[in-house]
C-alpha positions in Angstrom: 207.0 -96.5 52.3 205.1 -95.3 49.5 208.1 -95.8 47.2 208.3 -99.5 48.1 204.7 -100.1 47.5 204.9 -98.2 44.2 207.8 -100.5 43.1 206.0 -103.7 44.1 202.8 -102.4 42.3 204.9 -101.7 39.2 206.5 -105.2 39.3 203.1 -106.9 39.7 201.7 -104.8 36.9 204.6 -105.7 34.7 204.3 -109.3 35.5 200.6 -109.1 34.8 201.1 -107.6 31.4 203.8 -110.0 30.5 201.5 -113.0 31.2 198.8 -111.4 28.9 196.4 -110.3 31.5 195.7 -107.0 29.8 193.6 -105.6 26.9 196.6 -104.6 24.6 195.3 -103.9 21.0 198.7 -104.6 19.7 198.6 -108.3 20.6 198.1 -110.5 17.6 195.7 -113.4 17.4 198.6 -115.9 17.8 199.5 -114.3 21.1 196.1 -114.7 22.5 196.1 -118.4 21.3 199.4 -119.1 22.9 198.3 -117.3 26.2 195.0 -119.1 26.3 196.6 -122.6 25.6 199.3 -121.9 28.2 196.6 -120.9 30.8 194.6 -124.0 29.9 197.6 -126.3 30.4 198.4 -124.6 33.7 194.8 -125.1 34.9 195.1 -128.8 33.9 198.3 -129.2 35.8 197.1 -127.4 39.0 193.8 -129.4 38.9 195.4 -132.9 38.2 198.5 -132.6 40.4 197.2 -132.2 43.9 194.9 -135.3 43.9 197.7 -137.6 42.3 200.3 -136.1 44.7 198.1 -136.7 47.8 197.5 -140.3 46.6 201.2 -141.2 46.0 202.3 -139.4 49.2 199.6 -141.3 51.2 200.5 -144.7 49.6 204.3 -144.1 50.1 204.1 -142.9 53.6 201.6 -145.6 54.6 203.8 -148.5 53.3 206.9 -146.9 54.7 205.4 -146.7 58.2 204.2 -150.3 57.8 207.7 -151.4 57.0 209.1 -149.4 59.9 206.8 -151.1 62.4 207.1 -154.6 60.9 211.1 -154.4 60.8 211.2 -153.0 64.3 209.1 -155.7 65.6 210.7 -158.5 63.9 214.5 -157.6 63.6 216.9 -157.2 66.4 220.7 -156.4 66.8 223.1 -159.2 67.2 226.9 -159.5 67.5 228.0 -162.2 65.0 231.3 -163.9 64.2 232.2 -164.9 60.7 232.6 -168.6 60.5 232.9 -169.1 56.6 233.6 -166.9 53.6 232.8 -167.9 49.9 234.1 -165.6 47.1 232.3 -166.5 43.7 233.2 -163.7 41.4 233.7 -160.7 43.7 230.5 -161.0 45.8 231.2 -162.6 49.1 228.7 -165.1 50.8 229.5 -164.8 54.4 228.2 -167.2 57.1 228.0 -165.9 60.5 227.2 -167.4 64.0 225.6 -165.5 66.8 223.8 -166.1 70.1 220.2 -165.1 70.6 219.2 -163.3 73.7 217.5 -166.6 74.9 220.7 -168.5 74.6 220.2 -170.3 71.4 223.0 -170.5 68.8 222.1 -169.5 65.3 223.9 -169.2 61.9 222.9 -167.3 58.9 224.4 -166.2 55.5 224.3 -162.7 53.8 226.1 -161.4 50.8 228.5 -158.4 50.8 231.0 -156.6 48.6 233.1 -155.7 51.6 236.1 -157.8 52.5 235.5 -160.1 55.4 237.7 -162.5 57.1 237.0 -165.7 59.2 236.8 -164.7 62.9 235.8 -161.1 62.4 233.1 -159.8 64.7 230.2 -157.7 63.1 227.1 -156.0 64.3 224.2 -157.3 62.3 220.5 -157.4 62.2 218.7 -160.8 62.5 215.0 -161.5 61.7 212.8 -164.1 60.4 214.0 -163.4 56.8 217.6 -164.1 57.9 220.5 -161.9 58.7 221.5 -158.5 57.2 223.9 -155.6 57.4 221.2 -153.0 57.1 219.4 -152.0 60.2 215.5 -151.8 60.5 214.0 -149.1 58.4 214.1 -145.6 60.1 211.3 -142.9 59.8 213.9 -140.6 58.0 213.9 -143.2 55.1 210.2 -143.1 55.0 210.3 -139.3 54.8 212.9 -139.4 51.9 211.1 -142.0 50.0 207.7 -140.1 50.3 209.4 -136.8 49.2 211.0 -138.6 46.2 207.7 -140.1 45.3 205.9 -136.8 45.5 208.5 -135.0 43.5 208.3 -137.8 40.8 204.5 -137.3 40.6 204.8 -133.5 40.2 207.5 -134.1 37.5 205.5 -136.7 35.8 202.3 -134.6 35.5 204.2 -131.3 34.9 206.6 -132.4 32.3 204.1 -133.4 29.6 202.2 -130.1 30.1 205.5 -128.2 29.9 206.5 -130.0 26.7 203.3 -129.5 25.1 203.5 -125.7 26.0 207.0 -125.6 24.5 205.6 -127.1 21.2 202.7 -124.7 21.1 205.2 -121.8 21.8 207.5 -122.9 19.0 204.5 -123.1 16.6 203.3 -119.8 17.6 206.8 -118.2 17.3 206.9 -119.5 13.7 203.5 -118.0 12.9 204.7 -114.7 14.6 207.9 -114.7 12.6 205.8 -115.2 9.3 203.5 -112.5 10.3 206.3 -110.0 11.1 207.9 -110.8 7.6 204.6 -110.3 6.0 204.1 -107.0 7.7 207.6 -105.8 6.8 207.1 -106.9 3.2 203.9 -104.8 3.1 205.6 -101.9 4.7 208.4 -102.1 2.0 205.9 -102.2 -0.7 204.2 -99.1 0.7 207.4 -97.1 1.1 209.0 -98.6 -1.9 211.6 -96.8 -4.2 
């Protein structure tokens, strides 16, 4: 048991030192600048992302649930028969006829890419906005849209910070490289022929 805790402690200590959380006298000024700017960008990301994420997720979830309720209340399933098909340029405008539960006969149009022939019977969804192939919105769609919106917010807030850190790191790497070259040149002059 002691060997396992020793390994974990060593790993955590190694991670802590690699992130710059130590008092290493061999670290250059440029290393400390890079570490501080990286830490600052991480703090900005961690403080800005949660409120933005909460707002986006709440808005997406609220509008999705409202759409679910509205579509469930106003749309119903009908068995329709195709009475006319128009084919202007690949997209078919299909006219269908169906009987409502109260016995009234209705017709409606919808557009599809799928081949359809007169006399075919289809299961469609009718509502005040017309007839459609797509069923009312399900809760799973709301969950997926909310997750996608949340992921987009995290990417939108994290990507600029990450790009800025890459730019800072590239600049610091160039400074480190020049510093190393100067140190080697000074060492060569000391040792010299």
